[in-house]
C-alpha positions in Angstrom: 3.7 -10.3 7.6 0.9 -8.5 5.6 -2.8 -9.2 7.1 -4.8 -10.1 3.4 -8.3 -9.0 5.6 -6.7 -6.1 6.9 -5.4 -4.5 3.4 -7.8 -1.2 1.5 -6.5 -0.8 -2.3 -6.8 2.0 -4.4 -6.8 3.9 -8.2 -4.4 6.6 -8.0 -7.1 8.9 -8.6 -8.0 7.3 -4.9 -11.4 5.4 -5.2 -11.5 2.2 -4.2 -10.9 -1.4 -5.9 -13.5 -3.3 -4.3 -14.5 -3.1 -0.2 -12.4 -1.7 2.5 -12.3 -4.1 5.2 -9.6 -2.1 7.5 -12.1 1.3 7.8 -10.1 3.8 9.2 -13.0 3.4 12.2 -11.6 0.7 13.6 -8.5 1.3 13.4 -6.4 1.1 17.3 -4.6 4.3 18.2 -5.3 4.6 21.7 -2.0 5.4 24.3 -1.0 1.4 24.6 -1.9 0.4 21.6 -0.6 0.6 18.0 -1.0 -0.6 14.5 0.1 0.3 11.0 -0.7 1.5 8.7 1.5 0.6 4.5 2.2 1.6 0.9 2.8 -0.4 -1.6 3.7 0.9 -5.0 4.0 -2.0 -8.2 5.6 0.0 -11.2 6.0 -1.8 -14.8 7.7 0.4 -17.0 7.3 -1.1 -20.8 10.3 -0.2 -22.5 10.1 2.5 -25.9 12.7 1.3 -28.3 16.3 0.2 -27.3 18.5 -2.6 -26.6 17.1 -2.9 -23.4 13.7 -3.9 -25.3 14.1 -7.4 -25.4 14.5 -8.2 -21.6 10.8 -7.4 -21.2 9.5 -4.7 -19.1 10.6 -3.2 -15.8 9.6 -4.3 -12.6 9.9 -2.4 -9.3 7.9 -2.1 -6.1 8.6 -0.9 -3.0 6.5 -1.5 0.3 7.0 1.2 3.2 5.2 1.3 6.8 4.2 3.4 9.1 3.3 3.0 13.5 -0.1 5.4 13.7 0.6 7.7 16.5 -2.1 7.6 19.5 -4.7 9.6 19.2 -5.7 10.0 23.1 -3.7 10.0 25.6 
């Protein structure tokens, strides 16, 4: 389950959208504990022509989560 208090949002060019509620300095990456980082990509394609135009835009999203490795042992 996603903890919305730890969701950072960015534009495609890397600039933050709003505040950064989960800065890198607050992540727990010591030995014996773990944090995860994830990315969600949301894609929308508006058809230019053809029979698929009547179906509306193509919407897709994908999420990935990766465990952050310990930085100290």
